[in-house]
C-alpha positions in Angstrom: 6.5 -37.3 -0.3 3.4 -35.1 -0.2 3.5 -32.3 -2.8 2.1 -29.0 -1.4 0.6 -26.7 -4.1 1.7 -23.1 -3.7 -0.4 -20.1 -4.3 1.1 -17.3 -6.4 1.5 -14.1 -4.4 -0.2 -11.0 -5.8 0.6 -7.7 -3.9 -2.1 -5.1 -3.5 -0.6 -1.7 -2.6 -3.2 0.9 -1.7 -2.7 4.5 -0.7 -3.5 8.1 -1.6 -0.1 8.5 -3.4 -0.4 12.2 -3.0 2.2 12.2 -4.5 3.8 8.8 -5.0 7.5 8.9 -4.1 10.6 6.7 -3.7 9.6 5.6 -0.3 6.6 3.8 -1.8 8.5 2.5 -4.8 11.5 1.2 -2.8 9.2 -0.8 -0.5 7.5 -2.4 -3.4 10.7 -3.3 -5.1 12.1 -4.9 -2.0 8.9 -6.9 -1.4 9.3 -8.2 -5.0 12.8 -9.3 -4.3 12.4 -10.7 -0.8 8.9 -12.2 -0.5 8.2 -13.9 -3.7 5.5 -11.6 -4.9 4.8 -12.2 -8.6 3.5 -8.7 -9.2 2.2 -5.7 -7.3 -1.0 -3.7 -8.1 -0.8 0.0 -7.1 -4.3 1.1 -6.1 -4.7 4.9 -5.6 -7.6 5.6 -3.3 -10.6 7.6 -4.3 -12.2 9.4 -1.3 -10.7 8.0 1.9 -13.1 7.3 4.7 -10.8 8.0 7.7 -8.5 10.8 6.5 -8.8 14.2 5.0 -9.3 14.4 1.2 -6.1 14.2 -0.8 -4.6 17.5 -2.0 -4.4 16.4 -5.6 -7.4 15.1 -7.6 -8.0 11.4 -8.3 -7.0 11.8 -11.9 -3.7 13.5 -11.0 -2.8 11.0 -8.4 -3.5 8.1 -10.7 -1.5 9.7 -13.5 1.5 10.2 -11.2 1.4 6.6 -10.1 1.2 5.4 -13.7 4.3 7.5 -14.5 6.2 6.3 -11.5 5.8 2.6 -12.2 5.8 2.5 -16.0 9.3 1.1 -16.3 8.7 -1.9 -14.0 6.9 -4.8 -15.7 5.9 -6.3 -12.4 4.2 -3.2 -11.3 0.7 -2.2 -12.6 -1.9 0.4 -11.9 -5.4 -0.5 -10.8 -7.8 2.5 -11.0 -10.9 0.9 -9.5 -11.0 3.1 -6.5 -10.4 6.4 -8.3 -13.2 5.4 -10.7 -15.6 4.4 -7.9 -18.1 7.1 -6.9 -18.3 8.0 -3.2 -16.1 7.0 -0.3 -13.6 4.2 -0.9 -13.2 1.2 1.4 -10.4 -1.4 1.3 -12.8 -4.2 2.0 -14.9 -3.5 -1.1 -11.8 -3.5 -3.3 -10.5 -6.7 -1.8 -13.8 -8.5 -2.3 -13.6 -7.5 -5.9 -10.0 -8.6 -6.3 -10.9 -12.0 -4.7 -13.9 -12.4 -7.0 -11.8 -11.6 -10.1 -8.8 -13.7 -9.2 -10.6 -16.6 -7.6 -9.2 -18.8 -4.9 -6.0 -19.8 -6.8 -4.0 -16.7 -5.8 -2.7 -15.5 -2.5 -3.6 -11.8 -2.2 -1.1 -9.9 -0.1 -2.3 -6.5 1.1 0.7 -4.2 1.8 0.1 -2.1 4.8 2.3 0.3 6.9 2.5 -0.5 10.6 1.2 3.0 11.4 -2.1 2.0 9.6 -2.3 -1.5 11.0 -2.3 -0.3 14.6 -5.5 1.5 13.8 -7.0 -1.1 11.6 -10.0 -1.7 14.0 -11.3 1.7 12.7 -11.6 0.3 9.2 -14.9 -0.9 7.8 -15.5 -4.6 8.4 -11.8 -5.0 9.2 -11.9 -8.5 10.5 -13.1 -9.8 7.1 -9.8 -8.7 5.6 -8.2 -11.9 6.9 -10.8 -14.0 4.9 -9.8 -12.2 1.7 -6.0 -11.7 1.9 -2.8 -11.9 3.8 -1.3 -8.7 5.2 2.3 -7.8 4.7 3.4 -5.1 7.2 6.1 -2.6 6.4 7.9 -0.1 8.5 6.9 3.5 8.4 8.6 6.6 9.9 8.0 6.4 13.7 6.8 2.7 13.4 9.8 0.4 12.9 8.0 -2.6 14.5 4.6 -3.5 15.8 5.9 -3.4 19.3 6.5 0.4 18.9 2.9 1.1 19.6 2.1 0.5 23.3 -1.6 1.5 22.8 -2.3 -1.4 20.4 -5.8 -2.7 21.2 -6.2 -6.1 22.7 -8.3 -7.2 19.7 -5.7 -6.2 17.1 -2.9 -7.7 19.2 -4.8 -11.0 19.4 -5.2 -11.1 15.6 -1.5 -10.2 15.1 -0.2 -12.8 17.5 -2.5 -15.6 16.2 -1.8 -14.9 12.5 1.8 -13.9 12.3 4.3 -16.0 10.4 8.0 -15.6 10.4 8.8 -16.6 6.8 7.4 -15.1 3.6 7.2 -18.6 2.2 4.3 -19.3 4.5 2.2 -16.9 2.5 2.3 -19.3 -0.5 0.7 -22.1 1.5 -2.8 -20.6 1.6 -4.7 -17.8 -0.1 -5.3 -15.6 2.9 -5.2 -15.3 6.7 -1.6 -14.7 7.6 0.3 -11.5 8.7 3.9 -11.2 7.7 6.2 -8.4 8.9 8.7 -7.6 6.1 12.1 -6.1 6.6 12.3 -3.2 4.2 14.4 -0.1 4.0 12.9 2.8 5.9 13.3 5.9 3.7 12.4 9.0 5.7 10.3 10.4 2.8 6.7 11.5 3.2 4.1 12.9 0.8 3.3 15.7 3.2 7.0 16.7 3.3 7.0 16.8 -0.5 3.9 18.9 -0.6 5.3 21.4 1.9 8.5 21.7 -0.1 6.6 22.5 -3.2 4.4 25.0 -1.4 7.6 26.8 -0.2 9.2 26.7 -3.6 11.9 24.3 -2.5 13.5 21.4 -4.5 11.9 18.0 -4.5 14.7 16.4 -6.6 15.7 12.9 -5.6 12.6 12.4 -3.4 10.4 11.0 -6.3 10.9 10.0 -9.9 11.9 12.8 -12.2 8.9 12.3 -14.5 6.5 12.6 -11.5 8.3 15.8 -10.5 7.9 17.1 -14.0 4.2 16.3 -14.0 3.7 18.1 -10.7 5.5 21.2 -12.0 3.6 21.2 -15.4 0.2 20.9 -13.6 1.2 23.3 -10.8 0.2 20.7 -8.1 0.6 21.5 -4.4 1.5 25.2 -5.0 -1.7 26.5 -3.6 -2.4 28.3 -6.9 -5.3 25.9 -7.8 
């Protein structure tokens, strides 16, 4: 019987994390449990290219992410983008990860469906598939890829040609597949949390207590700074 070598799955979870909350953390935890990921790297963005600048600074967002994940040994923080000058691009980070980890790991870029349907706006987006797999997760308003009727023909073609039904397929090669994970859809958003803080409302149970304490002690999102 032929023995097929399997590639260890490494999750790459990027985002502004402005602030990080239980929606982010629960998705990551379920992916660890259900897809075979060995670990997940949280990568706070620096200056995003396609969205407005985050409300909190790079340093604050990175510090909040560190606090949020500190008790999970399979989560770690990667600060390459917050330390990188200028505008951040995902493709640059993934090239670096691939160079550092070599061809013996399967990189799995975790991406909300809401972002994937606009992925053709990303810099050099088609190279992503030569560097990593993509694990799609549901987001508020985007429970499945079919929810977006305006999906471009080019993105739809990539999705249909690369989709796999089972997470185990991701271990068979280091890159190139798209897997849609079934994860809990928590109706929590960073913008909601920021608005609550601005209006002096409670954010309890929306994010880890140590992150809430950090926000309060640094007076983030109040409009005072």
